[in-house]
C-alpha positions as CSV (number, residue, x, y, z in Angstrom):
1,M,5.4,23.2,10.8
2,Q,5.9,21.5,7.9
3,I,5.7,18.2,7.0
4,A,8.1,16.2,4.6
5,P,9.8,19.4,3.3
6,N,12.6,17.1,2.0
7,Q,10.2,15.0,-0.2
8,R,8.7,17.8,-1.6
9,Q,12.1,19.1,-2.9
10,E,12.7,15.4,-4.2
11,L,9.1,15.8,-6.2
12,N,9.9,19.2,-7.4
13,F,13.2,17.9,-8.9
14,L,11.9,14.9,-10.6
15,R,9.0,17.0,-12.0
16,D,11.5,19.6,-13.2
17,S,13.7,16.9,-14.8
18,L,10.7,15.2,-16.5
19,D,9.5,18.5,-17.8
20,G,13.0,19.2,-18.9
21,I,13.2,15.9,-20.7
22,D,9.8,16.3,-22.4
23,K,11.1,19.6,-24.0
24,V,14.5,18.3,-25.6
25,V,13.6,14.4,-26.1
26,G,12.2,13.2,-29.6
27,R,8.6,12.9,-30.3
28,E,8.7,9.2,-30.6
29,M,10.1,8.8,-27.0
30,R,8.1,11.1,-25.0
31,Q,5.1,8.7,-24.0
32,P,7.1,6.8,-21.5
33,F,8.3,9.9,-19.7
34,R,4.7,11.3,-19.9
35,D,3.5,8.4,-18.0
36,L,6.3,8.4,-15.3
37,R,5.0,12.2,-15.0
38,N,1.3,11.0,-14.3
39,R,2.7,8.4,-12.1
40,L,4.7,11.2,-10.1
41,D,1.9,13.3,-9.9
42,A,-0.4,10.5,-8.6
43,W,2.0,9.5,-5.8
44,A,1.0,10.3,-2.2
45,A,2.4,9.6,1.2
46,K,0.0,6.7,2.5
47,V,-0.6,6.9,6.3
48,A,-3.0,4.6,8.2
49,V,-4.0,5.5,11.9
50,I,-4.7,2.2,13.6
51,G,-5.3,0.6,17.0
52,Q,-7.9,-0.9,19.0
53,V,-11.6,0.4,19.2
54,K,-11.7,3.1,21.8
55,A,-8.1,3.8,21.9
56,G,-8.6,7.5,20.6
57,K,-7.7,7.0,17.0
58,S,-10.6,9.7,15.3
59,T,-9.7,12.1,18.4
60,F,-6.1,11.8,17.6
61,L,-6.9,12.5,13.9
62,N,-8.8,15.7,14.6
63,A,-6.3,16.9,16.9
64,F,-3.4,16.2,14.2
65,L,-5.8,17.9,11.5
66,Y,-6.5,20.9,13.9
67,S,-10.4,20.2,13.2
68,H,-12.1,19.8,16.4
69,D,-15.1,17.5,16.2
70,F,-14.5,16.9,12.4
71,L,-14.2,13.0,12.4
72,P,-16.7,11.3,14.6
73,S,-15.1,10.2,17.8
74,D,-17.9,8.1,19.5
75,V,-17.6,5.4,17.0
76,N,-19.8,2.3,18.0
77,P,-19.2,-1.3,17.0
78,W,-21.4,-1.0,14.1
79,T,-19.2,1.4,12.4
80,S,-17.7,-0.3,9.0
81,V,-16.1,2.6,7.2
82,V,-12.5,3.2,6.1
83,T,-12.3,6.8,5.9
84,N,-9.5,8.3,3.6
85,I,-8.6,12.2,4.3
86,R,-7.0,13.1,1.0
87,V,-4.5,16.2,1.6
88,N,-3.4,18.1,-1.3
89,M,-3.9,15.7,-3.8
90,P,-3.4,16.9,-7.2
91,G,-7.0,16.8,-9.3
92,D,-8.9,16.4,-6.1
93,P,-11.4,19.3,-5.4
94,I,-10.4,21.8,-2.8
95,M,-12.8,20.5,-0.3
96,G,-15.7,18.2,-0.2
97,A,-16.3,14.2,0.0
98,K,-17.2,11.3,-1.9
99,F,-19.0,8.1,-0.4
100,E,-18.7,4.9,-2.3
101,F,-21.6,2.4,-1.5
102,F,-21.3,-1.5,-1.7
103,G,-21.7,-3.1,-5.1
104,Q,-24.1,-6.2,-5.5
105,K,-21.4,-8.3,-5.5
106,D,-19.7,-6.7,-2.4
107,W,-22.9,-6.8,-0.6
108,D,-23.7,-10.7,-1.4
109,E,-20.3,-11.5,0.0
110,V,-20.9,-9.4,3.2
111,I,-24.4,-10.7,3.7
112,N,-24.4,-14.3,2.5
113,G,-20.9,-15.2,3.1
114,D,-19.9,-18.6,1.3
115,S,-23.0,-20.7,0.7
116,R,-21.0,-23.7,1.1
117,I,-19.8,-22.8,4.7
118,R,-23.4,-21.9,5.5
119,K,-24.9,-25.3,4.2
120,L,-22.3,-27.2,6.1
121,T,-22.6,-24.9,9.3
122,E,-26.5,-25.9,9.4
123,Q,-26.0,-29.6,8.7
124,L,-22.9,-30.4,11.1
125,L,-22.2,-27.7,13.8
126,P,-25.3,-25.2,14.7
127,G,-23.9,-22.4,16.6
128,F,-20.6,-22.5,14.6
129,D,-18.8,-19.0,14.3
130,T,-20.2,-18.5,11.1
131,Q,-23.4,-17.7,12.7
132,L,-22.3,-14.6,14.4
133,L,-21.1,-12.9,11.0
134,R,-24.6,-14.0,9.4
135,K,-26.4,-12.6,12.3
136,Q,-24.5,-9.4,12.2
137,S,-24.7,-9.1,8.4
138,D,-28.5,-10.0,8.6
139,E,-29.0,-7.4,11.2
140,M,-26.8,-4.9,9.2
141,R,-28.9,-5.3,6.1
142,Q,-32.1,-4.9,8.1
143,R,-30.8,-1.6,9.6
144,A,-30.1,-0.5,6.3
145,E,-33.6,-1.5,4.8
146,N,-35.4,0.1,7.8
147,R,-33.4,3.6,7.4
148,L,-33.4,3.7,3.6
149,G,-36.7,1.8,2.7
150,K,-37.1,1.7,-1.1
151,R,-33.9,3.6,-1.7
152,Y,-32.0,0.6,-0.2
153,A,-31.7,-1.4,-3.2
154,D,-31.2,1.4,-5.5
155,L,-28.1,2.8,-3.8
156,L,-26.1,-0.3,-4.0
157,G,-23.1,0.3,-6.1
158,T,-23.5,4.0,-6.5
159,V,-21.6,7.1,-5.2
160,H,-22.7,10.3,-3.5
161,D,-20.5,13.5,-4.2
162,Y,-20.6,16.8,-2.0
163,D,-18.5,19.9,-2.5
164,Y,-18.6,20.5,1.2
165,V,-17.9,18.4,4.3
166,S,-18.9,18.8,7.8
167,S,-19.1,16.5,10.9
168,D,-22.7,16.0,10.7
169,L,-22.4,14.8,6.8
170,L,-19.7,12.5,8.0
171,K,-21.7,11.0,10.8
172,S,-24.4,9.8,8.3
173,Y,-21.9,8.0,6.1
174,V,-19.6,6.5,8.7
175,C,-21.5,6.1,12.2
176,A,-24.4,3.9,13.0
177,G,-26.1,6.5,15.1
178,P,-28.8,5.6,17.4
179,D,-30.8,2.5,17.6
180,D,-34.2,4.1,16.4
181,E,-34.0,3.0,12.7
182,A,-37.3,4.7,12.2
183,D,-35.4,8.1,12.4
184,T,-34.4,8.6,8.9
185,D,-32.9,11.9,9.5
186,A,-30.6,10.5,12.3
187,A,-26.9,10.0,12.1
188,G,-25.6,6.9,10.4
189,R,-28.5,7.1,7.8
190,Y,-26.0,5.4,5.1
191,A,-23.4,3.9,7.3
192,M,-24.5,0.2,6.5
193,L,-24.1,0.9,2.9
194,T,-20.8,2.8,2.7
195,R,-18.0,1.0,1.7
196,V,-15.5,3.9,1.8
197,A,-15.4,7.5,2.5
198,N,-13.1,10.0,0.9
199,V,-12.7,13.5,2.4
200,Y,-10.8,16.1,0.2
201,M,-8.7,18.8,2.1
202,R,-5.9,21.5,1.5
203,L,-3.5,21.7,4.4
204,P,-0.4,24.0,3.8
205,E,1.3,22.1,6.7
206,F,1.8,19.0,4.5
207,Q,4.4,19.6,1.9
208,V,3.6,16.3,0.0
209,P,0.2,15.0,-1.3
210,T,-1.0,12.6,1.9
211,I,-3.8,9.9,2.3
212,I,-4.3,9.7,6.1
213,T,-6.6,6.8,6.7
214,D,-8.8,6.4,9.6
215,T,-9.5,2.6,10.3
216,P,-12.1,1.0,12.4
217,G,-10.6,-0.9,15.3
218,V,-8.3,-4.0,15.1
219,N,-10.2,-5.6,17.9
220,D,-13.7,-5.0,16.9
221,P,-16.1,-7.8,17.5
222,F,-17.9,-7.1,14.2
223,L,-16.0,-9.5,11.7
224,V,-16.8,-7.6,8.6
225,R,-15.5,-4.4,9.9
226,D,-12.3,-6.1,11.1
227,E,-11.5,-7.5,7.6
228,F,-12.0,-4.0,6.0
229,T,-9.3,-2.6,8.3
230,C,-6.9,-5.3,7.3
231,R,-7.4,-4.9,3.8
232,S,-6.7,-1.3,4.2
233,L,-3.6,-1.6,5.9
234,D,-2.0,-3.6,3.3
235,K,-2.5,-0.6,0.7
236,S,-0.6,1.9,3.4
237,D,3.1,2.8,3.9
238,V,3.2,4.4,7.3
239,F,1.3,3.5,10.1
240,V,0.6,5.5,13.3
241,I,-0.5,2.9,15.9
242,V,-2.7,4.7,18.8
243,L,-2.4,2.9,22.1
244,S,-3.9,3.8,25.5
245,A,-1.6,4.8,28.3
246,H,-3.7,2.8,30.7
247,Q,-3.3,-0.3,28.7
248,P,-0.5,0.6,26.5
249,L,0.1,-2.9,24.6
250,T,-1.8,-5.9,24.1
251,E,-1.1,-8.9,22.3
252,V,-3.7,-7.9,19.5
253,D,-1.3,-4.7,19.0
254,I,1.9,-6.9,19.1
255,A,0.6,-9.3,16.3
256,L,-0.2,-6.4,14.4
257,I,2.9,-4.3,15.1
258,R,5.1,-7.7,14.1
259,I,3.6,-7.9,10.9
260,L,3.9,-4.1,9.7
261,A,7.4,-4.0,11.0
262,K,8.4,-7.0,8.9
263,Q,8.3,-4.8,5.6
264,D,11.3,-2.8,5.1
265,N,9.6,-0.5,2.8
266,K,7.0,0.6,5.6
267,D,7.2,2.8,8.9
268,V,5.7,2.3,12.2
269,L,5.0,5.2,14.6
270,V,3.6,4.5,18.1
271,F,1.8,7.0,19.6
272,V,0.7,6.3,23.6
273,N,-2.5,8.3,23.9
274,R,-4.5,9.6,27.1
275,I,-1.5,10.3,29.2
276,D,-3.9,13.1,30.8
277,E,-5.6,10.2,32.6
278,L,-2.2,9.0,34.5
279,D,-1.4,10.2,37.8
280,D,1.9,11.9,37.5
281,Y,3.0,12.7,33.8
282,D,6.7,13.1,35.1
283,S,7.0,9.7,36.4
284,D,4.3,7.8,34.8
285,V,4.7,8.6,31.0
286,P,8.6,7.6,31.2
287,R,7.3,4.2,32.8
288,V,4.9,3.6,30.3
289,I,7.2,4.4,27.1
290,D,10.1,2.3,28.8
291,D,7.4,-0.8,29.2
292,V,6.3,-0.3,25.6
293,T,9.8,-0.2,24.3
294,R,10.8,-3.2,26.4
295,R,7.7,-5.2,25.2
296,L,8.1,-4.4,21.6
297,C,12.0,-5.1,21.6
298,G,11.3,-8.4,23.2
299,A,8.6,-9.4,20.7
300,I,10.2,-8.0,17.8
301,P,13.8,-7.7,18.3
302,D,16.2,-5.8,15.8
303,I,13.4,-3.5,14.8
304,D,13.7,0.3,15.7
305,F,10.2,2.1,16.6
306,T,9.5,5.8,17.1
307,I,7.4,6.1,20.3
308,V,5.7,9.4,21.3
309,A,3.6,9.6,24.3
310,G,0.5,12.3,24.4
311,S,-2.9,13.2,24.8
312,A,-5.0,13.8,21.7
313,W,-7.7,15.3,24.1
314,M,-5.4,18.0,25.3
315,A,-4.7,19.2,21.9
316,D,-8.4,18.9,21.0
317,L,-9.1,21.3,23.9
318,T,-6.9,24.0,22.4
319,L,-9.2,23.9,19.5
320,Q,-12.4,24.4,21.3
321,D,-14.3,27.6,22.3
322,G,-16.8,28.4,25.4
323,P,-16.3,28.2,29.2
324,E,-16.5,24.2,29.5
325,A,-13.4,24.1,27.2
326,E,-11.5,26.9,29.3
327,A,-12.6,25.3,32.5
328,D,-11.2,21.9,31.3
329,R,-7.8,23.7,30.2
330,A,-7.3,25.4,33.4
331,A,-7.7,22.0,35.3
332,L,-5.2,20.5,33.1
333,D,-2.9,23.4,33.4
334,D,-1.4,22.6,36.9
335,T,2.1,22.1,38.4
336,R,2.0,18.5,37.3
337,L,1.7,19.7,33.5
338,A,4.5,22.4,34.2
339,R,7.0,19.6,35.5
340,Y,6.4,17.4,32.6
341,I,6.8,19.9,30.0
342,H,9.8,21.5,31.7
343,S,11.6,17.9,32.2
344,R,10.6,16.6,28.5
345,Y,11.2,19.8,26.4
346,G,13.4,22.0,28.8
347,Y,11.3,25.0,28.6
348,L,7.8,26.0,29.3
349,P,5.7,28.2,26.8
350,D,3.9,31.2,28.4
351,D,0.6,30.4,26.5
352,R,-1.6,28.1,28.2
353,C,-2.8,26.5,24.9
354,E,0.8,26.4,23.8
355,R,1.5,24.2,26.9
356,L,-1.3,22.0,26.4
357,M,-0.4,21.6,22.7
358,L,3.2,20.8,23.5
359,A,2.3,18.4,26.0
360,S,0.0,16.6,23.8
361,G,2.8,15.0,21.5
362,M,1.0,16.2,18.5
363,R,4.4,18.3,17.3
364,D,6.5,15.3,18.1
365,V,4.2,12.9,15.9
366,K,4.3,15.5,13.2
367,M,8.1,15.6,13.4
368,A,8.4,12.0,13.3
369,L,5.9,11.6,10.4
370,S,8.0,14.3,8.5
371,Q,11.2,12.4,9.2
372,V,9.9,8.8,8.1
373,I,8.4,10.2,4.6
374,D,11.5,12.2,4.1
375,Q,13.7,9.4,4.9
376,G,11.9,6.3,4.6
377,V,8.8,5.4,2.5
378,G,8.9,8.6,0.4
379,R,12.7,8.1,-0.5
380,H,12.3,4.6,-1.0
381,Q,9.2,5.1,-3.4
382,M,11.0,8.1,-5.3
383,A,13.9,6.1,-5.6
384,Q,11.8,3.6,-7.7
385,I,10.6,6.1,-9.8
386,K,14.0,7.9,-10.3
387,A,15.3,4.3,-11.3
388,D,12.7,4.1,-13.9
389,I,13.4,7.7,-15.3
390,R,17.0,6.8,-15.7
391,A,16.2,3.8,-17.6
392,E,14.1,5.5,-19.9
393,L,16.6,8.3,-20.1
394,N,19.2,6.0,-20.8
395,G,17.1,4.6,-23.7
396,A,16.7,7.9,-25.1
397,L,20.4,8.8,-25.2
398,F,21.1,5.3,-26.7
399,V,18.7,6.3,-29.5
400,A,20.2,9.8,-30.0
401,R,23.8,8.5,-30.2
402,R,22.7,5.7,-32.8
403,E,21.0,8.2,-34.8
404,R,23.9,10.8,-34.6
405,A,26.4,8.1,-35.7
406,S,23.9,7.0,-38.6
407,L,23.8,10.6,-39.9
408,Q,27.5,11.1,-39.6
409,T,28.1,8.1,-41.8
410,Q,25.5,9.0,-44.2
411,A,26.7,12.6,-44.4
412,G,30.3,11.5,-45.5
413,S,28.6,9.0,-48.0
414,V,26.8,11.7,-50.1
415,N,28.4,12.1,-53.2
416,S,28.0,11.0,-56.8
417,D,30.2,8.1,-56.3
418,V,29.1,6.5,-53.2
419,A,25.3,7.5,-53.1
420,N,24.2,4.1,-53.7
421,M,26.5,2.6,-51.1
422,A,25.0,4.9,-48.7
423,I,21.8,3.5,-49.2
424,E,23.1,-0.1,-48.9
425,D,25.1,1.0,-45.6
426,L,21.6,2.4,-44.1
427,Q,19.8,-0.8,-45.2
428,A,22.7,-2.9,-43.7
429,E,22.1,-0.8,-40.3
430,I,18.6,-1.8,-40.5
431,D,19.0,-5.2,-40.9
432,A,21.6,-5.2,-37.9
433,I,19.2,-3.3,-35.7
434,R,16.4,-5.9,-36.7
435,K,18.6,-8.8,-35.7
436,V,19.5,-7.4,-32.5
437,Q,15.9,-6.4,-31.9
438,T,14.9,-9.9,-32.7
439,E,17.4,-11.1,-30.0
440,L,16.2,-8.9,-27.4
441,E,12.6,-10.0,-27.9
442,G,14.0,-13.6,-27.4
443,H,15.5,-12.6,-24.3
444,V,12.4,-10.8,-23.0
445,E,10.0,-13.5,-24.1
446,N,12.2,-16.0,-22.5
447,A,12.6,-14.0,-19.2
448,E,8.8,-13.7,-19.1
449,A,8.1,-17.3,-19.5
450,Q,10.5,-18.2,-16.7
451,I,9.2,-15.5,-14.4
452,E,5.4,-17.0,-15.0
453,K,6.7,-20.4,-14.1
454,V,8.5,-18.9,-11.0
455,L,5.4,-17.0,-9.8
456,T,3.0,-20.0,-10.6
457,K,5.1,-22.5,-8.5
458,S,5.6,-19.9,-5.8
459,W,1.8,-19.4,-5.7
460,S,0.8,-23.1,-5.8
461,R,3.6,-24.1,-3.2
462,L,2.4,-21.3,-0.7
463,E,-1.4,-22.4,-1.4
464,T,-0.3,-26.2,-0.8
465,R,1.5,-25.3,2.5
466,M,-1.2,-23.2,3.9
467,I,-3.7,-25.8,3.2
468,G,-1.2,-28.2,5.0
469,A,-1.0,-25.9,8.0
470,I,-4.6,-25.4,8.3
471,E,-5.0,-29.3,8.5
472,S,-2.2,-29.9,10.8
473,F,-3.5,-27.3,13.1
474,I,-7.2,-28.6,13.2
475,E,-5.7,-32.1,14.0
476,D,-3.7,-30.6,17.0
477,Q,-7.0,-29.5,18.5
478,K,-7.8,-32.9,19.6
479,P,-6.2,-32.5,23.0
480,E,-8.1,-29.3,23.5
481,F,-11.5,-31.1,22.6
482,E,-10.6,-34.0,24.8
483,A,-9.6,-31.7,28.0
484,R,-12.8,-29.9,27.4
485,I,-14.9,-32.9,27.4
486,M,-13.1,-34.4,30.4
487,S,-13.8,-31.2,32.2
488,G,-17.4,-31.1,31.5
489,K,-17.5,-34.8,32.7
490,L,-15.9,-34.0,36.3
491,R,-18.5,-30.8,36.6
492,G,-21.3,-33.4,35.7
493,E,-22.1,-30.9,32.7
494,P,-21.4,-32.2,29.2
495,A,-19.3,-29.3,27.4
496,K,-21.3,-27.9,24.4
497,A,-18.7,-25.8,22.7
498,V,-14.8,-25.2,22.3
499,D,-13.4,-21.8,21.3
500,I,-10.2,-22.1,19.2
501,E,-7.8,-19.4,19.4
502,L,-6.4,-18.8,15.9
503,S,-3.3,-16.8,16.7
504,P,-0.9,-19.8,16.7
505,L,-2.1,-20.7,13.1
506,Q,-1.9,-17.0,12.2
507,R,1.9,-17.2,13.4
508,I,2.3,-20.4,11.1
509,M,0.7,-18.4,8.3
510,E,3.0,-15.3,8.6
511,K,6.1,-17.7,8.6
512,E,4.8,-19.4,5.6
513,L,4.2,-16.3,3.8
514,S,7.6,-14.8,4.7
515,A,9.4,-18.0,3.6
516,A,7.4,-18.2,-0.1
517,W,8.1,-14.6,-0.5
518,K,11.9,-15.0,0.1
519,N,11.9,-17.9,-2.4
520,S,9.6,-16.3,-4.9
521,R,11.7,-12.8,-4.8
522,A,15.0,-14.8,-5.3
523,G,13.6,-16.8,-8.1
524,T,12.3,-13.7,-10.0
525,D,15.2,-11.6,-9.3
526,V,17.7,-14.4,-10.6
527,V,15.5,-14.4,-13.9
528,L,15.6,-10.6,-14.2
529,S,19.0,-10.1,-13.7
530,N,19.9,-12.7,-16.5
531,G,17.5,-11.2,-18.7
532,L,18.9,-7.9,-18.3
533,S,22.5,-9.3,-18.5
534,S,21.7,-11.0,-21.7
535,C,20.1,-7.9,-23.5
536,Q,22.9,-5.6,-22.3
537,Q,25.6,-7.9,-23.9
538,T,23.7,-8.4,-27.1
539,I,23.8,-4.7,-27.5
540,K,27.5,-4.3,-26.6
541,D,28.6,-7.0,-28.9
542,R,26.7,-5.1,-31.8
543,F,27.2,-1.6,-31.1
544,Q,29.8,-1.4,-28.2
545,D,27.2,1.0,-26.4
546,R,27.1,0.8,-22.7
547,T,23.5,0.6,-21.2
548,E,24.4,0.6,-17.1
549,G,22.0,3.1,-16.4
550,I,19.3,0.7,-17.0
551,S,19.2,-1.4,-14.0
552,L,17.1,-3.5,-11.4
553,S,17.9,-1.4,-8.6
554,D,14.9,-0.1,-6.3
555,L,12.2,-2.4,-7.4
556,P,9.2,-2.4,-5.3
557,Y,8.5,-5.1,-2.6
558,D,11.8,-6.2,-1.0
559,E,9.7,-7.5,1.6
560,F,6.1,-8.6,1.9
561,A,3.8,-9.3,4.3
562,S,0.0,-9.0,4.7
563,T,-2.2,-7.9,7.7
564,L,-5.0,-10.2,6.4
565,T,-3.6,-12.7,8.6
566,L,-5.2,-10.7,11.5
567,A,-8.6,-11.0,10.0
568,K,-10.0,-14.0,12.0
569,R,-9.0,-14.7,15.5
570,S,-10.9,-17.5,16.9
571,M,-13.7,-20.2,16.0
572,R,-16.3,-21.2,18.3
573,V,-17.3,-25.1,17.6
574,N,-20.2,-26.9,19.0
575,L,-19.4,-30.4,19.9
576,I,-21.6,-33.2,18.4
577,A,-23.1,-35.6,21.0
578,N,-23.7,-39.2,20.4
579,R,-27.3,-40.0,19.5
580,N,-29.0,-41.9,22.6
581,W,-32.4,-43.2,22.4
582,A,-32.9,-43.9,26.2
583,F,-34.0,-40.0,27.3
584,W,-33.0,-40.8,30.8
585,R,-29.3,-41.2,29.9
586,K,-27.2,-38.2,29.7
587,S,-25.9,-37.4,26.2
588,S,-22.0,-37.9,25.7
589,I,-19.8,-36.2,23.2
590,N,-18.6,-37.9,20.2
591,L,-14.9,-36.7,19.8
592,E,-14.4,-38.0,16.2
593,K,-17.4,-36.9,14.8
594,S,-16.8,-33.3,16.4
595,L,-13.2,-33.2,15.0
596,A,-14.2,-34.4,11.7
597,A,-17.0,-31.8,11.7
598,L,-14.3,-29.1,12.5
599,R,-12.3,-30.2,9.9
600,L,-14.7,-30.2,7.3
601,I,-15.9,-26.7,8.3
602,A,-12.9,-25.0,9.2
603,A,-11.3,-25.9,5.9
604,E,-14.1,-23.9,4.2
605,E,-14.2,-21.3,6.8
606,L,-10.4,-20.3,6.5
607,R,-10.4,-20.8,2.9
608,P,-12.0,-17.2,2.0
609,P,-9.3,-15.3,4.0
610,M,-6.5,-17.6,2.7
611,E,-7.4,-16.7,-0.8
612,K,-7.4,-13.1,0.1
613,I,-3.9,-13.7,1.5
614,L,-2.7,-15.6,-1.8
615,A,-4.3,-12.8,-4.0
616,A,-2.1,-10.1,-2.1
617,F,0.9,-12.5,-2.5
618,N,0.6,-12.7,-6.0
619,E,-0.2,-9.0,-6.6
620,A,2.9,-8.4,-5.0
621,Q,5.0,-10.9,-7.1
622,V,3.5,-9.7,-10.4
623,E,4.1,-6.1,-9.3
624,R,7.8,-6.7,-8.5
625,A,8.3,-8.9,-11.8
626,S,6.3,-6.4,-13.9
627,A,8.6,-3.3,-12.7
628,G,11.8,-5.5,-13.7
629,I,10.5,-6.4,-16.9
630,D,9.4,-2.6,-17.6
631,R,13.2,-1.9,-17.2
632,I,14.4,-4.6,-19.7
633,R,11.7,-3.4,-22.2
634,V,13.2,-0.1,-22.2
635,M,16.0,-1.7,-24.5
636,L,13.4,-3.3,-26.7
637,R,11.6,0.3,-27.1
638,M,14.9,2.1,-27.9
639,F,15.6,-0.4,-30.7
640,E,12.1,-0.1,-32.0
641,V,12.2,3.8,-32.3
642,S,15.7,3.5,-33.9
643,L,14.4,1.2,-36.3
644,N,11.3,2.9,-37.2
645,E,13.6,6.1,-37.5
646,R,15.8,4.4,-40.2
647,V,13.0,2.8,-42.2
648,H,11.5,6.1,-42.5
649,R,14.8,7.7,-43.6
650,L,15.5,5.0,-46.0
651,K,12.1,5.1,-47.8
652,K,12.9,9.0,-48.3
653,D,16.5,8.9,-48.9
654,M,16.3,6.2,-51.7
655,V,14.3,8.5,-53.7
656,E,16.6,11.5,-52.9
657,F,19.7,9.5,-53.6
658,E,18.7,9.0,-57.3
659,M,18.8,12.7,-58.0
660,V,22.4,13.1,-56.0
661,V,24.1,11.5,-59.1
662,N,23.5,14.2,-61.3
663,D,22.8,17.3,-59.2
664,A,25.6,18.8,-56.9
665,D,23.2,21.7,-55.4
666,F,20.7,18.9,-54.2
667,R,24.0,16.9,-52.7
668,R,24.8,19.9,-50.6
669,R,21.3,20.5,-49.6
670,I,21.2,16.9,-48.3
671,V,24.5,17.3,-46.5
672,H,23.3,20.5,-44.9
673,R,20.0,18.9,-44.0
674,L,22.0,15.9,-42.3
675,Q,24.3,18.5,-40.7
676,S,21.5,20.4,-39.1
677,Q,19.9,17.0,-37.7
678,M,23.1,16.1,-36.2
679,E,23.1,19.4,-34.6
680,V,19.7,19.0,-33.3
681,L,20.6,15.6,-32.0
682,E,23.9,17.1,-30.6
683,R,22.1,19.8,-28.4
684,R,19.6,16.9,-27.4
685,L,22.3,14.6,-26.3
686,I,23.9,17.7,-24.2
687,N,20.7,18.3,-22.5
688,L,19.6,14.7,-21.6
689,S,23.2,14.0,-20.8
690,A,22.9,17.0,-18.2
691,V,19.5,15.6,-16.7
692,E,21.1,12.1,-16.3
693,S,24.0,13.5,-14.5
694,A,21.8,15.5,-12.2
695,L,19.5,12.4,-11.4
696,A,23.1,10.3,-10.7
697,Q,24.3,12.8,-8.4
698,S,20.9,13.0,-6.6
699,E,21.2,9.2,-6.3
700,V,24.6,9.5,-4.8
701,A,23.4,12.3,-2.3
702,S,20.6,10.1,-1.3
703,A,22.5,7.0,-0.7
704,V,25.2,9.2,1.4
705,A,22.2,10.7,3.4
706,A,21.0,7.0,4.0
C-alpha cells in the first residue's frame, strides 16, 4: 500500500508552485522563495516508535519495513543508541549508514555529570541516586576502553560512514553484545560511544520522505539511555506506542501518552503487540482494546486515539525462510486465527502468509500512519510552509504592482516639457518609500523588543515556578521520612534509605509548563498581531495596497509539552544518623539533617533536567516568535526591493532625461522601453496572481477537508 499519497500530492503542488514562481519573479525577489524550496525539500514526516523495554519495538519495525532481523531485536539494558531510519530523504545516499560518536563534551556530561552534585553526594548522602548514574557511566566507559583500547579517545567526536548496511553492522554500533569485552570483534564494539545511528533506505511504499526513529525503552533502568529517548521524542511528530497485550497499559505508558497527546500538532498511534500470546484472539483482542481505550479515556479525556492490535512476530514470520519458520507459521494458522481474521476483516485470504500478515495488524498500522500524515501533522506543517509562500508571494505582487504604477506615471511624463518633472516625481516616490520603510522598521523593531521582553519574562517566570515546585515537593517529603523512621523503630531496625517517587513532581512540572506556554504564546501573538496590523495600516495609508495575503496563520507550536519531564522518575535518599559516641546504643535518624541534605542535593540533582526543559521551552518560544516576525519582515523586504529598484532607475534616468529635451527619437525609445518593462511586469503579475489563486484555493480545500 502507499503511505501518505495525499501528502505527496501536496508536496508536489508546492514544489511546482515554487518552481513556477522562480521562473517569473524578479531576480531581486528570488532568494526567499529558494529558501522556502530548500525548506520544503528538507521536510520529512518524523515518526518515533516508543514503548517499554521488551515491548517488541524493534521486531515491530523490522516487520513494518519488511526487513527480517534488520534492526537488532534482542536489545539489552546497556543499549543507549537512538536509531533514525531515513526513508526516501532527498540528498541522502540510496543506502548505507552513518554513526555519530559522543564528543568530549557529551561524554563528560554522561561520565562525570555535575561535579557539584558529586561533591555534595559524597559529603552528605553516600549512596544517593547519582551514584547509580556514576556507576553505570563508569562501567560504560570501562567497557568502551576494554573494547576499543587505544582507539577509545581518538573516536570521540568522530563519524563512521558506510555505503552499505546490515544487521551485523548495526549490532556493532547499537547493541552492547556479550559481556566478554576481550572479544573485540563481537557485536556492540562501538555501542558505548555511539550517540546516534542513521540508516538510509529507499522504500517505494512511502510516498513522502520519512524519518522513523527506533528509541530505547522508556522504562529503562539505565538512566542515560532514558534521557536520550526523551530528547528524541521532542523532535518527532507522530508516535507509535508499542504495548504488550499481556500488560497493555502501565502508569509509565499513561504518563508518556498524556504528554504526547497534549500537543495538538502531533499524533499518537497505539499498537497492542504480541496478540499471538493470547489464548483466544476472537474474544481476548476486543477485550484488550476495550481496556486500553477505557483507561486512556479515563486518564486523558477528550483525546482521540487510534488503537491497533496485532503481532509483529506474525508479520516477521512471513518474511522468514526455512523449515523452522514454516513450522511456526503452520502452528499459528489454526481455527482461532481464521475466526479472528474473519470476524475482524470479513474475509479470509487463501494464502497462509497473507493470513498471518493481515492478522499481524501491519496493514492497519500503515493505513493509520498514512492517514495521520495526510490529515494531521503533514497537513499542518505544509500549511505553515504554504502560508510563508503566500506571504512572500504577496510581497512580490506588491513590488510588481508598485513598479508597474511607477513606470506608467513615468511613461506619461516623458516629453520635453515635463522631463524634469518626471525626475522630481520619481525622487518624491523614493522619498515616500523611504519614509514608509522607516516607519515599518520602527514597527518591526518595536515588536521585536516587546517579544524579547515577553519571552524573557515567560522563561524567568517558568524557572521561578519550577524551582518553587521542586522546593515545595521536597518539603512535602517530611511525612514520608517520618513514616519510614517510625516503621524502622517498630521493626527494631533503623531505616537506611527512602525512595522518593517523582511522578507527582512531574505532573506539577507538566502543569507549570502548560500554563507558562499559554501565557507566553498569548503575549507573543498579541505583539505579533499588533505589529502586523501597524505595518499593514502604514502601507494602506500611503499606497492603498492591501496586504491581507500576509498573515499570522499556521505558525508553529500552537501547543507545547516536553517529554523531558519523564526523564527522571525516582530518587533514593540515604537517611543521616545522629552521631552517638556510646557504641552500645543504637543509632537514631536525624530527620532535620536528612531533610536538609535532601533539600540541598535534590535542588542540584533536579536542576540539569529542569534546565533542559527550560531550554526546550525557550526554543519553542523563539521558533514561534521568529516565524511571526519573518512574516512581518516580508513587508520590509518588499519596500527594500522597491526602493533599490527606483534608486537604480533614478540614477539612470537623470542622465537620459537631459537628452529628452532636444531628441524626439530618444524620447520615443525611452517610452518604448518603459512600455516593454510594463508588459514584462504585467505578465509577471498575471503569472504570480495565478499561483497565488491556486494556493488560496488549495488552502480553502484543505480547510473544507479538515
